[in-house]
C-alpha positions as CSV (number, residue, x, y, z in Angstrom):
1,M,-196.4,-188.6,-153.4
2,I,-195.7,-192.2,-154.2
3,I,-195.0,-192.9,-150.5
4,V,-198.3,-191.3,-149.5
5,L,-200.3,-193.3,-152.1
6,G,-198.6,-196.5,-151.0
7,L,-199.5,-195.8,-147.4
8,I,-203.1,-195.1,-148.3
9,C,-203.3,-198.3,-150.3
10,I,-201.9,-200.3,-147.4
11,S,-204.4,-198.7,-145.0
12,L,-207.4,-199.3,-147.3
13,S,-206.5,-203.0,-147.6
14,G,-205.9,-203.2,-143.9
15,A,-209.1,-204.3,-142.4
16,F,-206.8,-206.4,-140.3
17,S,-204.4,-203.5,-139.5
18,T,-203.7,-202.8,-135.8
19,K,-203.7,-199.6,-133.8
20,A,-199.9,-199.7,-133.7
21,Q,-199.9,-199.8,-137.5
22,E,-202.3,-196.8,-137.7
23,I,-199.9,-194.8,-135.5
24,E,-197.0,-195.9,-137.7
25,I,-198.9,-194.8,-140.8
26,A,-199.8,-191.5,-139.1
27,D,-196.2,-190.9,-138.2
28,S,-195.1,-191.6,-141.7
29,L,-197.7,-189.2,-143.1
30,V,-196.3,-186.5,-140.8
31,D,-192.8,-187.2,-142.1
32,V,-194.0,-186.5,-145.7
33,G,-196.0,-183.4,-144.8
34,Q,-199.5,-185.0,-145.0
35,V,-200.6,-183.6,-141.6
36,D,-204.4,-183.5,-142.3
37,L,-204.4,-187.2,-143.3
38,A,-202.1,-188.1,-140.3
39,V,-204.7,-186.5,-138.0
40,V,-207.3,-188.9,-139.4
41,Y,-205.2,-191.9,-138.5
42,Y,-204.3,-190.6,-135.0
43,E,-208.0,-190.0,-134.3
44,K,-208.9,-193.5,-135.6
45,A,-206.3,-195.0,-133.3
46,I,-207.6,-192.9,-130.4
47,F,-211.2,-193.9,-131.1
48,S,-210.5,-197.6,-131.1
49,T,-208.3,-197.5,-128.0
50,K,-209.8,-199.1,-124.9
51,K,-207.1,-198.6,-122.2
52,P,-207.3,-195.1,-120.6
53,E,-203.5,-194.9,-120.4
54,T,-203.0,-195.7,-124.1
55,Y,-205.9,-193.4,-124.9
56,N,-204.0,-190.6,-123.1
57,T,-200.7,-191.4,-124.8
58,R,-202.3,-191.2,-128.2
59,L,-203.9,-187.8,-127.4
60,F,-200.5,-186.5,-126.2
61,Q,-199.0,-187.6,-129.5
62,L,-201.7,-185.8,-131.5
63,A,-201.5,-182.7,-129.3
64,G,-197.7,-182.7,-129.9
65,L,-198.4,-182.6,-133.6
66,Y,-200.6,-179.6,-133.3
67,K,-198.1,-177.9,-131.0
68,K,-195.3,-178.5,-133.5
69,R,-197.5,-177.0,-136.3
70,A,-198.4,-174.0,-134.1
71,L,-202.1,-175.0,-134.3
72,F,-202.7,-173.9,-130.7
73,T,-206.5,-174.0,-130.6
74,D,-206.4,-177.7,-131.7
75,Y,-203.5,-178.2,-129.4
76,A,-205.6,-177.0,-126.4
77,S,-208.8,-178.8,-127.3
78,T,-206.9,-182.1,-127.8
79,L,-205.2,-181.8,-124.4
80,D,-208.6,-181.1,-122.8
81,R,-209.8,-184.5,-124.0
82,I,-207.2,-186.3,-121.9
83,N,-208.6,-188.5,-119.1
84,K,-207.2,-186.8,-116.0
85,S,-208.5,-189.4,-113.5
86,V,-205.8,-192.0,-114.5
87,L,-202.9,-189.5,-114.5
88,A,-200.3,-189.5,-111.7
89,V,-199.8,-186.2,-109.8
90,G,-196.7,-185.2,-111.8
91,Q,-198.5,-186.0,-115.1
92,K,-201.5,-183.8,-114.1
93,R,-199.1,-181.0,-113.2
94,D,-197.4,-181.2,-116.6
95,L,-200.8,-181.4,-118.3
96,F,-202.2,-178.3,-116.6
97,Y,-199.0,-176.4,-117.6
98,E,-199.4,-177.5,-121.2
99,L,-203.1,-176.5,-121.1
100,T,-202.2,-173.1,-119.7
101,L,-199.6,-172.6,-122.4
102,A,-202.0,-173.9,-125.2
103,Y,-204.9,-171.6,-124.2
104,Y,-202.5,-168.7,-123.7
105,M,-201.1,-169.1,-127.2
106,S,-204.7,-169.4,-128.6
107,Q,-205.6,-166.2,-126.7
108,D,-208.2,-167.8,-124.5
109,Y,-206.9,-166.2,-121.3
110,A,-209.8,-167.2,-119.1
111,K,-209.3,-170.9,-119.8
112,A,-205.5,-170.4,-119.5
113,Y,-206.0,-168.8,-116.1
114,F,-208.3,-171.7,-114.9
115,N,-205.7,-174.3,-115.9
116,W,-202.9,-172.2,-114.3
117,L,-204.7,-172.3,-111.0
118,Q,-204.8,-176.1,-111.1
119,Y,-201.1,-176.2,-112.1
120,E,-200.0,-173.9,-109.3
121,R,-202.2,-175.7,-106.7
122,I,-200.2,-178.9,-107.5
123,K,-196.8,-177.3,-107.7
124,P,-196.5,-173.9,-105.9
125,E,-192.7,-173.8,-106.5
126,L,-192.4,-172.5,-110.1
127,N,-189.4,-172.8,-112.4
128,E,-188.2,-170.0,-114.7
129,D,-190.4,-171.0,-117.7
130,A,-193.5,-171.2,-115.4
131,L,-192.7,-167.8,-113.8
132,L,-192.4,-166.2,-117.3
133,L,-195.7,-167.7,-118.4
134,K,-197.4,-166.4,-115.2
135,T,-195.9,-163.0,-115.7
136,L,-197.4,-162.8,-119.3
137,L,-200.7,-164.5,-118.5
138,F,-201.5,-162.3,-115.5
139,A,-200.5,-159.2,-117.6
140,K,-203.1,-160.2,-120.2
141,L,-205.7,-160.6,-117.5
142,E,-204.6,-157.1,-116.2
143,K,-203.7,-158.6,-112.8
144,W,-200.7,-156.4,-112.6
145,E,-199.8,-157.0,-108.9
146,E,-199.5,-160.7,-109.5
147,S,-197.7,-160.2,-112.8
148,Q,-195.2,-157.9,-111.1
149,Q,-194.5,-160.4,-108.3
150,A,-194.0,-163.2,-110.9
151,Y,-191.7,-161.0,-112.9
152,I,-189.5,-160.2,-109.9
153,A,-189.3,-163.9,-109.0
154,Y,-188.5,-164.7,-112.7
155,S,-185.9,-162.0,-113.2
156,N,-184.7,-161.2,-109.7
157,D,-185.2,-157.6,-110.8
158,S,-186.7,-155.4,-108.1
159,S,-184.9,-152.4,-109.3
160,E,-186.3,-148.8,-109.3
161,H,-186.5,-149.0,-113.1
162,S,-188.8,-152.1,-113.2
163,S,-190.9,-150.6,-110.3
164,E,-191.4,-147.4,-112.3
165,I,-192.4,-149.4,-115.4
166,F,-195.1,-151.3,-113.4
167,A,-196.2,-148.1,-111.6
168,E,-196.6,-146.5,-115.0
169,I,-198.6,-149.5,-116.3
170,K,-200.9,-149.5,-113.3
171,S,-201.6,-145.8,-113.6
172,M,-202.7,-146.0,-117.3
173,K,-206.3,-144.7,-117.4
174,K,-209.3,-146.5,-119.0
175,K,-212.5,-145.1,-120.4
176,S,-216.0,-146.3,-119.5
177,P,-217.9,-147.4,-122.7
178,A,-221.2,-146.9,-120.9
179,K,-220.2,-143.4,-119.8
180,A,-219.1,-142.5,-123.4
181,E,-222.4,-143.7,-124.8
182,N,-224.5,-141.9,-122.2
183,L,-222.5,-138.7,-122.7
184,S,-223.4,-138.8,-126.4
185,Y,-227.1,-139.3,-125.5
186,Y,-226.8,-136.2,-123.4
187,L,-225.0,-134.1,-126.0
188,P,-224.0,-135.5,-129.4
189,G,-220.2,-135.7,-129.9
190,V,-219.3,-135.4,-126.2
191,G,-218.9,-139.2,-125.9
192,Q,-216.4,-139.3,-128.7
193,M,-214.4,-136.5,-127.1
194,Y,-214.4,-138.4,-123.8
195,A,-213.2,-141.5,-125.7
196,G,-210.1,-139.6,-126.9
197,K,-211.4,-138.6,-130.4
198,P,-212.2,-134.9,-130.2
199,L,-212.3,-134.4,-134.0
200,R,-214.8,-137.1,-134.4
201,G,-216.8,-135.6,-131.6
202,I,-216.9,-132.2,-133.3
203,T,-217.8,-133.8,-136.6
204,S,-220.6,-135.7,-135.0
205,L,-222.0,-132.6,-133.2
206,T,-221.8,-130.6,-136.4
207,L,-223.6,-133.1,-138.6
208,Q,-226.4,-133.7,-136.1
209,S,-226.8,-130.0,-135.5
210,G,-227.0,-129.5,-139.2
211,M,-229.7,-132.2,-139.5
212,L,-231.7,-130.5,-136.8
213,A,-231.4,-127.1,-138.4
214,F,-232.5,-128.7,-141.8
215,A,-235.5,-130.2,-140.1
216,A,-236.4,-126.9,-138.4
217,F,-236.0,-125.0,-141.6
218,N,-238.4,-127.4,-143.4
219,F,-241.0,-127.2,-140.6
220,L,-240.9,-123.4,-140.6
221,S,-241.2,-123.4,-144.4
222,G,-244.2,-125.7,-144.3
223,Y,-242.4,-128.8,-145.7
224,Y,-243.5,-131.1,-142.9
225,I,-242.9,-134.4,-144.7
226,S,-239.5,-133.4,-145.9
227,G,-238.6,-132.1,-142.4
228,T,-239.8,-135.3,-140.8
229,F,-238.6,-138.0,-143.1
230,T,-235.3,-136.3,-144.1
231,G,-234.2,-134.1,-141.2
232,V,-235.6,-135.8,-138.2
233,S,-235.1,-139.4,-139.4
234,L,-231.5,-138.8,-140.4
235,F,-230.9,-137.0,-137.1
236,Y,-232.3,-140.0,-135.1
237,V,-230.1,-142.5,-137.1
238,F,-226.9,-140.4,-136.5
239,Y,-227.9,-139.7,-132.9
240,M,-228.3,-143.4,-131.9
241,G,-225.4,-144.5,-134.1
242,G,-223.1,-141.8,-132.7
243,A,-223.8,-142.9,-129.1
244,R,-223.1,-146.5,-129.9
245,H,-220.0,-145.4,-131.8
246,A,-218.8,-143.5,-128.7
247,G,-219.0,-146.7,-126.7
248,Y,-217.1,-148.6,-129.3
249,L,-214.4,-145.9,-129.4
250,A,-214.0,-146.2,-125.6
251,E,-213.6,-149.9,-125.9
252,E,-210.9,-149.4,-128.6
253,Y,-209.2,-146.9,-126.4
254,N,-209.0,-149.4,-123.6
255,K,-207.7,-152.1,-125.9
256,S,-205.0,-149.7,-127.1
257,Q,-204.0,-148.9,-123.5
258,K,-203.9,-152.6,-122.7
259,E,-201.7,-153.3,-125.7
260,K,-199.4,-150.4,-124.7
261,A,-199.1,-151.8,-121.2
262,F,-198.2,-155.3,-122.5
263,E,-195.6,-153.9,-124.9
264,K,-194.0,-152.1,-122.0
265,L,-193.8,-155.3,-120.0
266,K,-192.3,-157.2,-123.0
267,M,-189.7,-154.5,-123.4
268,L,-188.8,-154.8,-119.7
269,I,-188.5,-158.6,-120.0
270,S,-186.4,-158.2,-123.2
271,E,-184.1,-155.8,-121.3
272,T,-183.8,-158.2,-118.4
273,K,-182.7,-161.0,-120.8
274,K,-180.1,-158.9,-122.4
275,G,-178.8,-157.8,-119.1
């Protein structure tokens, strides 16, 4: 704490401090665990830098800090600020790889894919780490053919076992959220059944049938207001909500299938490493 206070006092009195001193202060703050304050000093040095090359160097330093702290969203956004026009070809290649990794780790797979295309365009020959990243990224994008090709190149495993795993993954069925919703409009509960939740479908059909029966009973008994505002109104709410819920269940089913497929791939990669 004393070290931190000392650094702050030095900086506050340092109207004459240089950018190099700001970086030194930032590095010292990182050493004592004051990461948020260190970021302020890094950003101050970056803002006041005029040379593009130095500007990029400072951004790489800040991005490295975020990467070390597993703050992958900040890591990605900082790398994206780098001035690519002054980078050499090899530096651009490295930057696009790091951007792909950063966006992959922050689960922004569309941006990871965009940067991967730039990386692979510069360097078609991929090393082991790059092949593994491609295998995982393309799996997340459900581009299973490309993922399988990258896996084979990464592992040299074109065995029958791995082929069966990928064939099983590719054959996993998905549900259409739009179809699930439309089925429930046609007949309440059917959409939930289609989405893989038969019990919820039966429950939905039972509830809505009961509400219609309640409304009909009230109408036949002359209780029109009760039948309309209780029976019909509740039926309409559950009818519309049930259809939307069927679409949601189909989306959740698809998400579950995607996660199962990715887990199968991870297990295959784990087996390969052990072997």
